C-alpha positions in Angstrom: -31.7 17.9 -26.2 -33.0 15.5 -23.6 -36.4 15.8 -21.9 -34.9 14.9 -18.5 -32.2 12.8 -16.9 -34.5 9.8 -17.5 -33.9 10.3 -21.2 -30.9 8.0 -20.7 -29.7 8.2 -24.3 -29.5 12.0 -24.6 -29.2 13.3 -21.1 -25.9 15.0 -20.2 -23.8 12.1 -18.9 -26.0 9.6 -20.7 -25.4 6.9 -23.2 -24.5 9.2 -26.1 -21.9 10.9 -24.0 -20.4 7.5 -23.1 -20.3 6.4 -26.7 -18.7 9.7 -27.8 -15.9 9.4 -25.2 -15.3 5.7 -26.2 -15.3 6.5 -29.9 -12.9 9.4 -29.4 -10.5 7.1 -27.4 -10.7 4.5 -30.1 -9.9 7.0 -32.9 -7.0 8.5 -31.0 -5.6 5.1 -30.1 -6.3 3.2 -33.3 -3.0 4.0 -35.1 -0.7 2.6 -32.4 -2.8 0.3 -30.3 -3.5 -3.0 -31.9 -7.0 -4.2 -31.2 -8.3 -0.8 -30.2 -11.1 -0.9 -32.7 -13.6 -3.2 -31.0 -17.3 -2.9 -31.8 -18.7 -3.6 -28.3 -18.5 -0.6 -26.0 -17.6 -2.5 -22.8 -14.9 -4.5 -24.5 -13.6 -1.3 -26.1 -13.4 0.4 -22.7 -11.3 -2.6 -21.4 -9.0 -2.6 -24.4 -8.3 1.1 -24.4 -7.8 1.1 -20.6 -5.4 -1.9 -20.9 -3.5 0.0 -23.5 -3.1 2.9 -21.1 -5.3 5.3 -23.1 -7.9 5.6 -20.4 -7.0 5.8 -16.7 -8.5 3.1 -14.5 -10.7 5.7 -12.9 -12.0 7.0 -16.3 -12.6 3.4 -17.5 -14.6 2.7 -14.3 -16.7 5.8 -14.8 -17.5 4.8 -18.4 -18.1 1.1 -17.6 -20.3 1.8 -14.6 -22.2 4.5 -16.5 -22.7 2.2 -19.5 -23.8 -0.8 -17.4 -26.1 1.1 -15.0 -27.8 3.2 -17.7 -28.3 0.3 -20.1 -29.9 -1.8 -17.4 -32.1 1.1 -16.3 -33.0 1.8 -20.0 -34.1 -1.8 -20.5 -36.1 -1.8 -17.3 -37.8 1.4 -18.2 -38.7 0.2 -21.7 -40.2 -3.0 -20.3 -42.2 -1.2 -17.5 -42.9 2.3 -18.7 -42.1 2.7 -22.4 -40.1 5.7 -23.6 -41.7 8.5 -21.7 -40.9 7.8 -18.0 -41.9 10.6 -15.7 -41.2 9.8 -12.1 -43.8 12.3 -10.8 -46.5 10.3 -12.6 -45.2 6.8 -11.9 -46.8 4.6 -9.4 -45.1 3.6 -6.1 -45.1 0.0 -7.3 -43.3 0.9 -10.5 -40.7 2.9 -8.6 -40.2 0.1 -6.2 -39.8 -2.4 -9.0 -37.2 -0.3 -10.7 -35.3 0.2 -7.5 -35.3 -3.6 -6.8 -34.4 -4.4 -10.4 -31.3 -2.3 -10.1 -30.4 -3.5 -6.6 -31.2 -0.1 -4.9 -32.9 0.1 -1.5 -35.6 2.5 -2.9 -36.4 4.8 -5.8 -34.7 7.8 -4.1 -31.4 5.8 -3.9 -31.8 4.8 -7.6 -32.4 8.5 -8.6 -29.4 9.6 -6.5 -27.2 6.9 -8.1 -28.3 8.0 -11.6 -27.4 11.6 -10.7 -23.9 10.6 -9.5 -23.3 8.5 -12.6 -24.5 11.0 -15.1 -22.5 13.8 -13.3 -19.3 11.8 -13.4 -19.8 10.8 -17.1 -20.7 14.4 -18.1 -17.6 15.7 -16.2 -15.4 13.1 -18.0 -16.9 14.0 -21.4 -16.2 17.7 -20.7 -12.6 16.9 -19.9 -12.1 14.7 -22.9 -14.2 16.4 -25.5 -15.2 19.8 -24.2 -18.6 21.1 -23.0 -21.8 20.7 -25.0 -23.0 23.8 -26.9 -25.7 24.2 -24.2 -23.2 24.2 -21.3 -21.0 27.0 -20.1 -17.3 26.5 -20.9 -15.2 25.0 -18.0 -14.0 27.5 -15.4 -10.4 28.6 -15.9 -8.0 27.2 -13.3 
């Protein structure tokens, strides 16, 4: 389980969720989509979407989630190590992170992360089902 949304690898809607959705799409497409097995995640998203196995919207959610969270993960590792806690971070660090990710301020960065992780988690639930720690989706 993740410590917080800042645990970008394990948080719901984080990097592991993205990789699981990509790997599932690769496995289900591999038999009849030449070139579906691609080792880089971003290229795999493009190939699977081009083959019609991911909608353009789903591909955009995965690509944006992957890009944004990898960029943020690298910035956090450089500036704060593995245990980033925003309530303990300096105003300067928060400002640097926001600027690094082209956000107007840290609140905007945090809001963008929330939107991205929520979209990825929702897609993961649709494609693979809920996590054991989540309630099952509501019946429609």
